[in-house]
Residue frames as qw, qx, qy, qz and C-alpha x, y, z in Angstrom:
[[0.688, 0.193, -0.253, 0.652, -41.98, -27.54, -22.65],
 [0.397, -0.736, -0.316, 0.449, -41.07, -25.31, -19.67],
 [0.266, 0.934, 0.047, 0.232, -40.49, -21.66, -20.40],
 [0.725, -0.042, -0.166, 0.667, -36.80, -20.68, -20.11],
 [0.094, -0.971, -0.154, -0.155, -36.35, -17.41, -18.21],
 [0.725, -0.504, 0.040, 0.467, -32.81, -17.67, -16.80],
 [0.558, 0.245, 0.252, 0.752, -31.18, -15.95, -19.77],
 [0.011, -0.709, -0.239, -0.663, -33.29, -12.84, -19.11],
 [0.605, -0.667, -0.364, 0.237, -32.71, -12.77, -15.33],
 [0.170, 0.850, -0.148, 0.477, -31.42, -9.32, -14.36],
 [0.782, -0.229, -0.436, 0.383, -28.79, -10.48, -11.91],
 [0.325, 0.237, -0.242, 0.883, -27.43, -6.99, -11.13],
 [0.422, -0.607, -0.171, -0.651, -30.73, -6.01, -9.52],
 [0.827, -0.439, -0.337, 0.097, -29.60, -8.17, -6.59],
 [0.581, 0.136, -0.258, 0.760, -26.47, -6.06, -6.06],
 [0.249, -0.679, -0.383, 0.575, -26.48, -3.33, -3.41],
 [0.367, 0.869, 0.286, 0.169, -27.49, -0.13, -5.28],
 [0.188, -0.943, 0.219, 0.165, -24.74, 2.01, -3.75],
 [0.603, -0.351, 0.597, 0.396, -22.09, -0.42, -5.03],
 [0.602, 0.543, 0.509, 0.289, -23.43, -0.25, -8.57],
 [0.176, 0.972, 0.078, 0.135, -22.71, 3.48, -8.53],
 [0.533, -0.751, 0.299, 0.250, -19.27, 3.10, -6.99],
 [0.515, 0.734, -0.439, -0.050, -16.10, 3.49, -9.06],
 [0.966, -0.099, -0.140, 0.196, -13.62, 0.63, -8.89],
 [0.494, -0.732, 0.293, 0.366, -10.14, 0.95, -7.44],
 [0.622, 0.755, -0.205, -0.032, -7.57, 1.84, -10.11],
 [0.799, -0.421, 0.323, 0.283, -4.60, -0.54, -9.79],
 [0.077, 0.699, -0.556, -0.442, -1.38, -0.39, -11.78],
 [0.908, 0.338, -0.091, -0.232, -0.93, -2.75, -14.70],
 [0.842, -0.318, 0.354, 0.254, 1.64, -5.59, -14.93],
 [0.191, -0.616, 0.510, 0.569, 4.90, -5.29, -16.85],
 [0.369, 0.081, 0.833, 0.403, 4.07, -7.86, -19.53],
 [0.278, 0.761, 0.586, -0.015, 0.84, -6.05, -20.47],
 [0.020, -0.899, 0.081, 0.430, 2.62, -2.67, -20.62],
 [0.302, -0.414, 0.680, 0.525, 5.34, -4.19, -22.82],
 [0.387, 0.369, 0.807, 0.251, 2.81, -5.80, -25.15],
 [0.199, 0.882, 0.369, -0.214, 0.97, -2.51, -25.53],
 [0.026, -0.864, 0.295, 0.407, 4.20, -0.74, -26.54],
 [0.879, 0.465, -0.101, 0.021, 5.56, -3.60, -28.62],
 [0.181, 0.721, -0.610, 0.276, 8.81, -3.83, -26.63],
 [0.640, -0.031, -0.739, 0.209, 10.41, -6.64, -24.57],
 [0.577, -0.748, -0.318, -0.079, 9.31, -6.64, -20.89],
 [0.707, -0.330, -0.127, 0.613, 12.89, -6.07, -19.76],
 [0.303, 0.302, 0.150, 0.891, 12.87, -2.68, -21.51],
 [0.328, -0.778, -0.382, -0.377, 9.94, -1.40, -19.45],
 [0.224, 0.197, -0.506, 0.809, 10.94, 1.03, -16.69],
 [0.472, -0.590, -0.591, -0.284, 8.14, 0.37, -14.22],
 [0.240, 0.059, -0.470, 0.847, 8.12, 3.06, -11.55],
 [0.409, -0.343, -0.208, -0.820, 4.39, 3.24, -10.84],
 [0.776, -0.344, -0.461, -0.260, 3.67, 0.45, -8.33],
 [0.350, -0.732, 0.459, -0.361, 6.19, 0.97, -5.51],
 [0.996, -0.047, -0.069, 0.020, 7.46, -2.58, -6.05],
 [0.597, -0.620, 0.390, 0.326, 10.97, -3.66, -5.09],
 [0.515, 0.736, -0.376, -0.227, 13.54, -3.20, -7.89],
 [0.006, -0.531, 0.845, -0.065, 15.59, -6.05, -6.42],
 [0.735, -0.038, -0.580, -0.349, 12.91, -8.73, -6.22],
 [0.835, -0.504, -0.016, -0.221, 12.54, -11.41, -3.57],
 [0.404, -0.647, 0.647, -0.014, 15.24, -13.04, -1.47],
 [0.463, 0.352, -0.782, -0.224, 17.03, -15.95, -3.19],
 [0.075, -0.036, 0.927, -0.366, 16.06, -18.00, -0.14],
 [0.552, 0.329, 0.381, -0.665, 12.41, -17.21, -0.80],
 [0.618, 0.461, -0.433, -0.467, 12.78, -18.33, -4.42],
 [0.257, 0.266, -0.927, 0.066, 14.45, -21.54, -3.25],
 [0.305, 0.088, 0.764, -0.562, 11.72, -22.13, -0.69],
 [0.654, 0.396, 0.082, -0.640, 9.05, -21.80, -3.38],
 [0.565, 0.441, -0.637, -0.285, 10.88, -24.15, -5.77],
 [0.235, 0.214, -0.923, 0.217, 11.53, -26.75, -3.07],
 [0.491, -0.022, 0.509, -0.707, 8.10, -26.71, -1.45],
 [0.169, 0.044, -0.924, -0.340, 6.43, -30.05, -2.17],
 [0.033, 0.397, 0.862, -0.312, 3.03, -29.73, -0.52],
 [0.189, 0.068, -0.175, -0.964, 1.10, -27.37, -2.77],
 [0.455, -0.252, -0.723, -0.454, -1.72, -29.93, -2.85],
 [0.423, -0.438, -0.705, 0.363, -2.32, -29.57, 0.92],
 [0.151, -0.899, -0.261, -0.318, -4.29, -26.70, 2.47],
 [0.266, 0.493, -0.440, 0.702, -2.24, -24.19, 4.48],
 [0.321, -0.292, -0.725, 0.536, -2.35, -24.00, 8.27],
 [0.130, -0.775, -0.434, -0.440, -5.50, -21.97, 9.04],
 [0.548, -0.785, -0.189, 0.216, -3.96, -20.95, 12.36],
 [0.404, 0.832, -0.187, 0.331, -0.88, -19.49, 10.61],
 [0.757, -0.639, -0.014, 0.136, 1.20, -20.79, 13.53],
 [0.745, -0.053, 0.129, 0.652, 4.70, -20.76, 12.04],
 [0.260, 0.614, 0.219, 0.713, 4.05, -17.43, 10.35],
 [0.381, -0.857, -0.134, -0.319, 2.65, -15.75, 13.45],
 [0.794, -0.512, 0.018, 0.328, 5.53, -17.06, 15.59],
 [0.646, 0.144, 0.174, 0.729, 8.13, -15.79, 13.13],
 [0.068, 0.724, 0.214, 0.653, 6.47, -12.38, 12.75],
 [0.571, -0.808, -0.130, -0.068, 6.19, -12.02, 16.52],
 [0.771, -0.328, 0.089, 0.538, 9.94, -12.61, 16.79],
 [0.455, 0.431, 0.244, 0.740, 10.61, -10.09, 14.02],
 [0.118, -0.731, -0.163, -0.653, 8.61, -7.34, 15.75],
 [0.205, 0.129, -0.676, 0.696, 9.08, -8.26, 19.41],
 [0.568, -0.170, 0.138, -0.793, 5.36, -8.69, 20.16],
 [0.530, -0.044, 0.804, -0.264, 3.27, -11.68, 21.17],
 [0.003, -0.022, -0.844, -0.536, 2.16, -14.06, 18.43],
 [0.071, 0.577, 0.791, -0.191, -1.39, -13.80, 19.80],
 [0.096, 0.739, 0.135, -0.653, -1.35, -10.22, 18.45],
 [0.006, -0.365, 0.642, 0.674, -0.54, -11.20, 14.85],
 [0.701, 0.449, 0.515, -0.203, -2.94, -11.96, 12.00],
 [0.215, -0.295, 0.621, 0.693, -1.59, -12.57, 8.49],
 [0.585, 0.591, 0.440, -0.337, -3.47, -12.14, 5.24],
 [0.641, 0.427, 0.439, 0.463, -3.38, -11.78, 1.49],
 [0.270, 0.447, 0.040, 0.852, -1.55, -8.46, 1.59],
 [0.040, -0.209, -0.514, 0.831, -2.45, -5.72, 4.03],
 [0.385, -0.098, -0.365, -0.842, -5.45, -5.06, 1.74],
 [0.579, -0.308, -0.732, -0.182, -7.16, -8.11, 3.22],
 [0.361, -0.284, -0.617, 0.639, -6.47, -6.90, 6.75],
 [0.148, 0.029, 0.010, -0.988, -8.11, -3.55, 5.90],
 [0.552, -0.177, -0.532, -0.618, -11.19, -5.41, 4.70],
 [0.566, -0.263, -0.762, 0.172, -11.25, -7.79, 7.69],
 [0.184, -0.166, -0.465, 0.850, -10.98, -4.96, 10.19],
 [0.317, -0.006, -0.113, -0.942, -13.82, -3.04, 8.59],
 [0.612, -0.205, -0.650, -0.402, -16.05, -6.09, 8.35],
 [0.480, -0.219, -0.740, 0.418, -15.38, -6.77, 12.03],
 [0.195, -0.356, -0.451, 0.795, -16.20, -3.33, 13.43],
 [0.179, 0.134, -0.177, -0.958, -18.28, -1.38, 10.89],
 [0.338, 0.501, 0.774, -0.189, -22.06, -1.63, 10.73],
 [0.308, 0.581, 0.505, 0.559, -23.91, -0.03, 7.80],
 [0.056, -0.913, -0.201, -0.352, -23.55, 3.74, 8.02],
 [0.661, -0.648, -0.017, 0.377, -20.76, 3.79, 10.62],
 [0.253, 0.952, -0.172, -0.010, -18.13, 6.45, 9.99],
 [0.850, -0.105, 0.121, 0.502, -14.50, 5.90, 9.00],
 [0.024, -0.934, 0.129, 0.333, -12.12, 8.87, 8.95],
 [0.807, 0.299, 0.258, 0.439, -9.94, 9.07, 5.86],
 [0.246, -0.802, 0.102, 0.535, -7.10, 11.62, 5.76],
 [0.712, 0.567, 0.315, 0.269, -6.82, 12.50, 2.09],
 [0.779, 0.387, -0.411, -0.271, -4.85, 12.37, -0.08],
 [0.441, -0.442, 0.766, -0.153, -3.87, 8.86, 0.92],
 [0.066, -0.088, 0.967, 0.230, -4.06, 5.19, -0.07],
 [0.484, -0.038, -0.320, -0.813, -7.29, 4.63, -1.96],
 [0.471, -0.145, -0.867, -0.083, -8.17, 1.27, -0.42],
 [0.021, -0.172, -0.673, 0.719, -9.34, 2.83, 2.86],
 [0.442, 0.261, 0.084, -0.854, -12.25, 4.63, 1.24],
 [0.534, 0.162, -0.679, -0.477, -12.85, 1.81, -1.25],
 [0.360, -0.091, -0.913, 0.168, -13.07, -0.93, 1.40],
 [0.152, 0.203, 0.533, -0.807, -15.18, 1.27, 3.68],
 [0.537, 0.222, -0.175, -0.795, -17.74, 1.69, 0.90],
 [0.538, 0.087, -0.800, -0.251, -17.72, -2.02, 0.06],
 [0.281, -0.152, -0.856, 0.406, -18.32, -2.85, 3.74],
 [0.223, -0.723, -0.603, -0.252, -21.24, -0.41, 3.97],
 [0.423, -0.524, -0.298, 0.677, -19.46, 2.24, 6.02],
 [0.187, 0.954, 0.216, 0.088, -19.52, 5.99, 5.58],
 [0.659, 0.145, -0.059, 0.736, -16.30, 7.76, 4.60],
 [0.186, -0.959, -0.154, 0.152, -15.59, 10.97, 6.52],
 [0.675, 0.433, -0.039, 0.596, -12.85, 12.88, 4.73],
 [0.359, -0.894, 0.010, 0.269, -10.56, 15.06, 6.81],
 [0.677, 0.668, -0.116, 0.287, -8.08, 16.47, 4.29],
 [0.730, -0.262, -0.108, 0.622, -4.44, 16.73, 5.26],
 [0.102, -0.878, 0.011, 0.467, -2.77, 20.11, 5.61],
 [0.513, 0.817, -0.220, -0.144, -0.76, 21.67, 2.79],
 [0.044, 0.642, -0.765, 0.038, 2.40, 19.90, 4.03],
 [0.719, 0.003, -0.649, -0.249, 0.42, 16.61, 4.18],
 [0.063, 0.095, -0.800, 0.589, 0.52, 16.49, 7.98],
 [0.191, -0.503, -0.842, -0.037, -2.68, 15.51, 9.80],
 [0.229, -0.494, -0.059, -0.837, -5.38, 18.05, 10.58],
 [0.249, -0.119, -0.856, 0.438, -5.74, 17.12, 14.25],
 [0.287, 0.198, 0.370, -0.861, -8.49, 19.66, 15.05],
 [0.598, 0.169, -0.390, -0.679, -10.45, 18.43, 12.04],
 [0.496, 0.011, -0.868, -0.005, -10.02, 14.81, 13.14],
 [0.029, -0.124, -0.725, 0.677, -11.13, 15.69, 16.66],
 [0.454, 0.190, 0.079, -0.867, -14.28, 17.33, 15.30],
 [0.670, 0.163, -0.531, -0.493, -15.09, 14.26, 13.18],
 [0.153, 0.211, -0.935, 0.241, -14.20, 11.64, 15.81],
 [0.427, 0.091, 0.611, -0.661, -17.66, 11.66, 17.40],
 [0.744, 0.380, -0.032, -0.548, -19.17, 10.48, 14.11],
 [0.634, 0.477, -0.600, -0.098, -16.67, 7.67, 13.49],
 [0.929, -0.354, 0.102, -0.043, -15.40, 4.35, 14.79],
 [0.843, -0.053, 0.255, 0.470, -12.13, 4.01, 12.88],
 [0.200, 0.918, -0.226, -0.257, -9.38, 6.19, 11.44],
 [0.899, 0.173, 0.158, 0.370, -6.79, 5.00, 8.91],
 [0.018, -0.939, 0.283, 0.192, -3.42, 6.73, 8.75],
 [0.898, 0.314, -0.064, 0.301, -0.66, 5.62, 6.39],
 [0.237, -0.911, 0.335, 0.028, 2.82, 6.28, 7.78],
 [0.072, -0.271, 0.249, 0.927, 4.75, 6.93, 5.60],
 [0.533, 0.547, 0.369, -0.529, 1.75, 8.27, 3.76],
 [0.350, 0.119, 0.731, 0.573, 1.07, 7.17, 0.21],
 [0.784, 0.470, 0.054, 0.402, 1.46, 9.20, -2.02],
 [0.003, -0.968, 0.136, -0.212, 3.20, 11.99, -0.09],
 [0.737, 0.282, -0.472, 0.393, 5.87, 9.92, 1.69],
 [0.078, -0.582, 0.423, -0.689, 5.77, 11.77, 5.03],
 [0.397, -0.141, -0.853, 0.308, 5.70, 10.10, 8.44],
 [0.480, -0.756, -0.295, -0.333, 3.10, 10.65, 11.15],
 [0.108, 0.555, -0.551, 0.614, 4.76, 12.25, 14.17],
 [0.342, -0.193, -0.846, 0.362, 4.61, 10.72, 17.64],
 [0.156, 0.177, 0.346, -0.908, 2.66, 13.80, 18.76],
 [0.553, 0.077, -0.360, -0.748, 0.04, 13.12, 16.08],
 [0.552, -0.067, -0.827, -0.083, -0.14, 9.44, 17.01],
 [0.168, -0.163, -0.729, 0.644, -0.54, 10.19, 20.72],
 [0.344, 0.136, 0.103, -0.923, -3.36, 12.63, 19.93],
 [0.627, 0.026, -0.556, -0.545, -5.20, 9.97, 17.90],
 [0.494, -0.081, -0.846, 0.181, -4.71, 7.30, 20.55],
 [0.027, 0.093, 0.552, -0.828, -6.26, 9.62, 23.12],
 [0.542, 0.026, -0.179, -0.821, -9.59, 9.37, 21.27],
 [0.709, 0.013, 0.609, -0.355, -12.21, 6.61, 21.27],
 [0.704, 0.551, -0.282, -0.347, -11.33, 5.69, 17.69],
 [0.904, -0.076, 0.335, 0.254, -9.73, 2.47, 16.54],
 [0.097, 0.865, -0.363, -0.332, -6.47, 3.88, 15.14],
 [0.915, 0.185, 0.300, 0.195, -5.15, 1.86, 12.20],
 [0.068, -0.818, 0.421, 0.385, -1.60, 2.80, 11.22],
 [0.905, 0.404, 0.124, 0.048, -0.64, 1.42, 7.82],
 [0.309, -0.756, 0.491, 0.303, 3.13, 0.90, 7.70],
 [0.893, 0.417, 0.163, 0.039, 3.38, -0.64, 4.23],
 [0.553, 0.695, -0.238, 0.392, 6.64, 1.33, 3.78],
 [0.608, -0.786, 0.087, -0.066, 7.83, 1.00, 7.36],
 [0.869, -0.167, 0.151, 0.440, 11.11, -0.75, 6.63],
 [0.491, 0.543, 0.116, 0.671, 12.21, 2.18, 4.43],
 [0.220, -0.858, -0.010, -0.465, 11.34, 4.67, 7.17],
 [0.471, 0.225, -0.674, 0.522, 13.13, 2.74, 9.92],
 [0.241, -0.129, 0.507, -0.817, 10.37, 3.52, 12.43],
 [0.418, -0.286, -0.796, -0.330, 7.33, 1.59, 13.61],
 [0.475, -0.394, 0.236, -0.751, 4.42, 1.97, 16.01],
 [0.779, -0.080, -0.595, -0.183, 4.11, -1.82, 16.34],
 [0.419, 0.035, -0.724, 0.547, 5.92, -1.98, 19.74],
 [0.239, -0.123, 0.308, -0.913, 3.17, 0.27, 21.15],
 [0.603, -0.187, -0.544, -0.553, 0.34, -2.14, 20.32],
 [0.547, -0.249, -0.766, 0.228, 0.64, -4.22, 23.54],
 [0.192, -0.209, -0.460, 0.841, 0.31, -1.02, 25.57],
 [0.299, 0.195, -0.018, -0.934, -2.57, 0.61, 23.69],
 [0.444, 0.263, 0.829, -0.214, -5.98, -1.00, 23.39],
 [0.520, 0.733, 0.313, -0.306, -7.08, 0.97, 20.32],
 [0.102, 0.736, -0.519, -0.424, -3.99, 0.70, 18.09],
 [0.896, 0.226, 0.372, 0.084, -3.61, -1.56, 15.04],
 [0.038, -0.701, 0.516, 0.492, -0.50, -1.58, 12.85],
 [0.882, 0.408, 0.224, -0.071, -0.58, -3.04, 9.33],
 [0.173, -0.664, 0.606, 0.402, 2.54, -4.15, 7.48],
 [0.870, 0.450, 0.061, -0.192, 3.40, -6.03, 4.29],
 [0.660, -0.296, 0.534, 0.439, 6.10, -8.01, 2.51],
 [0.617, 0.705, 0.337, 0.096, 5.12, -6.50, -0.86],
 [0.204, 0.964, -0.154, 0.075, 7.59, -3.60, -0.83],
 [0.229, -0.779, 0.584, -0.027, 10.76, -4.28, 1.17],
 [0.594, -0.236, 0.769, 0.026, 10.78, -8.08, 0.63],
 [0.218, 0.341, -0.657, -0.636, 9.75, -8.14, -3.03],
 [0.139, 0.188, 0.972, -0.036, 6.70, -10.38, -2.54],
 [0.377, 0.247, 0.059, -0.891, 4.05, -8.10, -4.07],
 [0.546, 0.134, -0.616, -0.551, 2.90, -10.86, -6.42],
 [0.391, -0.096, -0.905, 0.138, 2.39, -13.36, -3.61],
 [0.451, -0.605, -0.173, -0.633, 0.24, -11.08, -1.39],
 [0.671, -0.263, -0.580, 0.380, 1.71, -11.50, 2.08],
 [0.077, -0.596, 0.161, -0.783, 0.71, -8.94, 4.70],
 [0.507, -0.348, -0.730, 0.298, -0.10, -8.91, 8.39],
 [0.259, -0.767, -0.049, -0.585, -1.54, -6.88, 11.22],
 [0.354, -0.003, -0.696, 0.625, -0.41, -6.31, 14.78],
 [0.425, -0.544, -0.327, -0.645, -3.53, -5.92, 16.90],
 [0.453, -0.388, 0.535, -0.599, -4.78, -5.93, 20.47],
 [0.056, -0.131, 0.990, 0.000, -4.99, -9.62, 21.36],
 [0.446, 0.376, 0.695, -0.421, -8.81, -9.79, 21.67],
 [0.527, 0.667, -0.061, -0.523, -9.28, -8.19, 18.26],
 [0.185, 0.483, -0.810, -0.277, -6.63, -10.45, 16.70],
 [0.254, 0.049, 0.952, -0.166, -8.43, -13.51, 18.08],
 [0.522, 0.546, 0.431, -0.494, -11.71, -12.25, 16.63],
 [0.437, 0.660, -0.389, -0.472, -10.19, -11.68, 13.17],
 [0.003, -0.295, 0.949, 0.114, -8.75, -15.19, 13.27],
 [0.410, 0.286, 0.801, -0.329, -12.32, -16.41, 13.80],
 [0.518, 0.683, 0.308, -0.412, -13.92, -14.51, 10.93],
 [0.118, 0.622, -0.576, -0.517, -11.18, -14.63, 8.30],
 [0.875, 0.288, -0.295, -0.256, -11.39, -17.16, 5.46],
 [0.874, -0.435, 0.210, 0.057, -9.71, -20.25, 6.94],
 [0.798, -0.013, 0.310, 0.517, -6.97, -20.59, 4.32],
 [0.239, 0.957, 0.120, -0.114, -6.50, -16.94, 3.44],
 [0.052, -0.809, 0.546, 0.212, -2.67, -16.99, 3.37],
 [0.933, 0.290, -0.165, -0.136, -1.68, -19.58, 0.78],
 [0.896, -0.316, 0.142, 0.279, 1.19, -22.03, 1.23],
 [0.646, 0.453, 0.061, 0.612, 3.42, -20.27, -1.32],
 [0.064, -0.833, 0.069, -0.546, 3.06, -16.94, 0.46],
 [0.747, -0.649, 0.119, -0.081, 3.71, -18.59, 3.82],
 [0.898, -0.033, 0.106, 0.425, 6.87, -20.32, 2.57],
 [0.461, 0.586, 0.030, 0.666, 8.23, -17.16, 0.95],
 [0.322, -0.853, 0.037, -0.408, 7.40, -15.03, 4.01],
 [0.834, -0.528, 0.125, 0.099, 9.25, -17.37, 6.38],
 [0.805, 0.151, 0.123, 0.560, 12.28, -17.60, 4.09],
 [0.212, 0.777, 0.038, 0.591, 12.34, -13.81, 3.73],
 [0.520, -0.820, 0.107, -0.214, 12.48, -13.36, 7.48],
 [0.891, -0.273, 0.172, 0.319, 15.39, -15.81, 7.64],
 [0.625, 0.238, 0.226, 0.708, 17.17, -13.75, 4.98],
 [0.022, -0.953, -0.303, 0.009, 16.18, -10.32, 6.24],
 [0.459, -0.616, 0.225, 0.600, 19.80, -9.19, 6.51],
 [0.373, 0.081, 0.607, 0.697, 20.17, -9.42, 2.74],
 [0.081, 0.739, 0.602, 0.292, 16.76, -7.87, 2.16],
 [0.260, -0.899, -0.175, 0.308, 17.58, -4.93, 4.42],
 [0.430, -0.312, 0.393, 0.751, 20.70, -4.31, 2.32],
 [0.197, 0.444, 0.646, 0.588, 18.28, -3.84, -0.59],
 [0.172, -0.881, -0.439, 0.043, 16.18, -1.50, 1.52],
 [0.398, -0.692, 0.086, 0.597, 19.27, 0.58, 2.31],
 [0.369, 0.020, 0.556, 0.745, 20.19, 0.67, -1.38],
 [0.053, 0.704, 0.608, 0.364, 16.70, 1.99, -2.19],
 [0.301, -0.875, -0.241, 0.294, 16.96, 4.65, 0.53],
 [0.417, -0.460, 0.305, 0.722, 20.32, 5.82, -0.85],
 [0.252, 0.262, 0.647, 0.670, 18.96, 5.84, -4.40],
 [0.060, -0.830, -0.554, -0.019, 15.92, 7.77, -3.20],
 [0.278, -0.814, -0.012, 0.509, 18.15, 10.60, -2.03],
 [0.357, -0.210, 0.542, 0.731, 20.25, 10.50, -5.22],
 [0.167, 0.508, 0.716, 0.449, 17.14, 10.52, -7.43],
 [0.122, -0.880, -0.404, 0.219, 15.63, 13.39, -5.44],
 [0.298, -0.641, 0.215, 0.674, 18.73, 15.47, -6.13],
 [0.279, 0.048, 0.689, 0.667, 18.66, 14.65, -9.85],
 [0.055, 0.687, 0.687, 0.232, 14.98, 15.57, -10.11],
 [0.215, -0.850, -0.231, 0.421, 15.42, 18.79, -8.13],
 [0.352, -0.351, 0.385, 0.777, 18.04, 19.84, -10.67],
 [0.136, 0.441, 0.671, 0.581, 15.26, 20.04, -13.27],
 [0.019, -0.041, 0.188, -0.981, 13.81, 23.52, -12.88],
 [0.537, -0.205, -0.312, -0.756, 10.21, 22.41, -13.42],
 [0.736, -0.268, -0.620, -0.044, 10.14, 19.77, -10.63],
 [0.304, -0.586, 0.469, -0.586, 9.71, 20.20, -6.89],
 [0.619, -0.019, -0.784, 0.054, 10.43, 17.02, -4.91],
 [0.600, -0.641, 0.069, -0.474, 8.66, 16.51, -1.59],
 [0.096, -0.491, 0.819, -0.282, 10.59, 14.89, 1.29],
 [0.872, -0.047, -0.321, -0.366, 9.91, 11.15, 1.53],
 [0.372, -0.479, 0.760, -0.233, 10.60, 8.35, 3.99],
 [0.874, 0.193, 0.381, -0.233, 9.17, 5.69, 1.68],
 [0.566, -0.107, 0.640, 0.508, 10.42, 4.00, -1.51],
 [0.340, 0.659, 0.517, 0.428, 8.88, 6.65, -3.76],
 [0.190, -0.235, -0.080, 0.950, 8.95, 10.39, -4.35],
 [0.239, 0.802, 0.544, -0.066, 6.03, 12.72, -4.89],
 [0.365, -0.088, 0.248, 0.893, 7.02, 15.37, -7.42],
 [0.238, 0.801, 0.399, -0.377, 5.11, 18.58, -8.11],
 [0.528, 0.298, 0.422, 0.674, 5.48, 19.87, -11.67],
 [0.044, -0.664, -0.139, 0.734, 5.79, 23.60, -12.26],
 [0.301, 0.595, -0.244, -0.704, 4.17, 24.92, -15.43],
 [0.262, 0.183, -0.860, -0.398, 3.62, 21.49, -17.01],
 [0.805, -0.131, -0.057, -0.576, 0.57, 19.25, -17.18],
 [0.401, -0.411, 0.805, -0.148, 1.38, 16.16, -15.09],
 [0.817, 0.260, 0.476, -0.198, -0.94, 13.89, -17.07],
 [0.651, 0.737, -0.166, -0.073, 0.72, 14.88, -20.35],
 [0.010, 0.705, -0.703, 0.096, 4.18, 14.30, -18.88],
 [0.635, -0.163, 0.728, -0.201, 3.10, 10.88, -17.65],
 [0.820, 0.478, 0.273, -0.157, 1.76, 9.98, -21.09],
 [0.453, 0.800, -0.393, -0.002, 4.95, 11.14, -22.81],
 [0.268, -0.537, 0.786, -0.149, 6.99, 9.04, -20.38],
 [0.777, 0.092, 0.580, -0.227, 4.75, 6.03, -21.07],
 [0.748, 0.651, -0.041, -0.122, 5.37, 6.34, -24.81],
 [0.259, 0.717, -0.633, 0.137, 9.07, 5.99, -23.95],
 [0.771, -0.047, -0.633, 0.056, 8.41, 2.85, -21.90],
 [0.219, 0.102, -0.605, 0.758, 8.68, 4.61, -18.53],
 [0.439, -0.583, -0.573, -0.372, 5.66, 4.34, -16.22],
 [0.105, 0.053, -0.539, 0.834, 4.98, 6.58, -13.22],
 [0.095, -0.581, -0.800, 0.119, 1.76, 7.25, -11.26],
 [0.082, -0.206, -0.058, -0.973, -0.57, 10.20, -11.69],
 [0.020, -0.448, -0.821, 0.355, -3.63, 10.77, -9.49],
 [0.041, -0.462, -0.439, -0.770, -6.66, 12.57, -10.90],
 [0.378, -0.742, -0.528, 0.168, -7.66, 14.48, -7.76],
 [0.066, 0.978, 0.082, 0.180, -7.47, 18.20, -6.99],
 [0.399, -0.853, 0.321, 0.098, -4.40, 18.34, -4.73],
 [0.652, -0.301, 0.613, 0.329, -2.42, 15.89, -6.87],
 [0.694, 0.668, 0.268, -0.029, -3.27, 16.88, -10.44],
 [0.319, 0.883, -0.337, 0.066, 0.09, 18.63, -10.86],
 [0.433, -0.603, 0.663, -0.093, 1.98, 15.75, -9.23],
 [0.800, 0.258, -0.528, -0.121, 3.64, 12.49, -10.25],
 [0.721, -0.537, 0.419, -0.126, 4.52, 9.70, -7.84],
 [0.604, 0.581, -0.544, -0.019, 7.75, 7.98, -8.83],
 [0.942, -0.330, 0.043, 0.047, 8.91, 4.67, -7.39],
 [0.133, -0.782, 0.596, 0.125, 12.61, 4.48, -6.57],
 [0.968, 0.243, -0.032, -0.052, 14.09, 1.86, -8.88],
 [0.840, -0.091, 0.124, 0.521, 17.56, 0.82, -9.93],
 [0.235, -0.632, 0.159, 0.721, 20.18, 3.52, -10.58],
 [0.206, 0.024, 0.684, 0.700, 19.97, 2.80, -14.31],
 [0.015, 0.673, 0.716, 0.188, 16.20, 3.35, -14.21],
 [0.193, -0.811, -0.213, 0.509, 16.73, 6.67, -12.44],
 [0.242, -0.368, 0.434, 0.786, 19.08, 7.74, -15.24],
 [0.121, 0.334, 0.776, 0.521, 16.53, 6.74, -17.91],
 [0.092, -0.789, -0.596, 0.117, 13.75, 8.59, -16.11],
 [0.209, -0.757, -0.035, 0.618, 15.66, 11.83, -15.59],
 [0.237, -0.168, 0.586, 0.757, 16.97, 11.80, -19.15],
 [0.060, 0.510, 0.770, 0.379, 13.44, 11.36, -20.48],
 [0.149, -0.837, -0.439, 0.292, 12.10, 14.13, -18.25],
 [0.251, -0.542, 0.221, 0.771, 14.83, 16.47, -19.46],
 [0.148, 0.110, 0.711, 0.679, 13.81, 15.74, -23.07],
 [0.057, -0.679, -0.720, -0.132, 10.11, 16.20, -22.33],
 [0.219, -0.761, -0.229, 0.566, 10.79, 19.47, -20.56],
 [0.183, -0.330, 0.428, 0.821, 12.62, 20.73, -23.64],
 [0.063, 0.351, 0.799, 0.484, 9.80, 19.55, -25.94],
 [0.167, -0.781, -0.601, -0.036, 7.28, 21.48, -23.83],
 [0.175, 0.787, 0.004, 0.592, 9.37, 24.62, -23.60],
 [0.590, -0.796, 0.085, -0.105, 10.78, 24.21, -20.08]]
């Protein structure tokens, strides 16, 4: 009888060694799991940790999903209807659009397209963790150029690092600080030999976009998503606006059916109903300002200015991790980042007015419990 060895095969020895040592990305957890952990109904969870829409998707998107009868057929690999609709939304050519499973997939596709092992990618920390994560997965080398104390870009530092890099990622508004990149900063970056990737995941809340500049600039890419403003986070619908030659190349190397038929149907319906969705965006912007005022009234919280659908709050004299844990025990979930410049900070998604009231009331109680 043949000797069986498969059960003892050490499969992880085939994995790239640097990936074995790499920490995974830390995503937020879904509402039903949080509710189960606390033993409360999901509707009682105040989920303010994922920057999701408090208003959900467009009713037209829900109808489109319910009425779609071709889930057994592969989606259009050329994304033709989607690219045409997005081009009309942004006022660019459809040949400059590539859609994907959230903007996360576009980050990965871009890096796989342009980064060879060891190539440098500039990361302006603190910022969205997927830039460094995807760079490492793709074999690139992360070059950190920390932001200034006000979270603006360190342009001299970027200039010094540019000779060692191919790509720079800049979130605008930045996550988790909420501030926009200025046109002066963008022009300085575009004057380099870097591929400048501007991530506008929160662009609809800011009311500004660099996308119209893409046809004029050969080294500018703008990433956007339907996760936040359109309430499609669970369907993973994102896209990039790219120089036409690069867009054509990404269309060649992407998985052929990367944007599924449900995401395509919901995306198209959302664009048709964008007037209603933008009313929700305006409601979030107004609630953002109201919530900022309520939080500022608590003497132990400093609220940083934000153009996104969240607020970064710096706690004075309190441990941010402990405050987050005390909020979680009350069924209120916010984000805490375990890194030096953010250890005293909480990032709070702007939710419904009733959720703001619950949050501020709980913070007031926690402040009293901890002597503030």
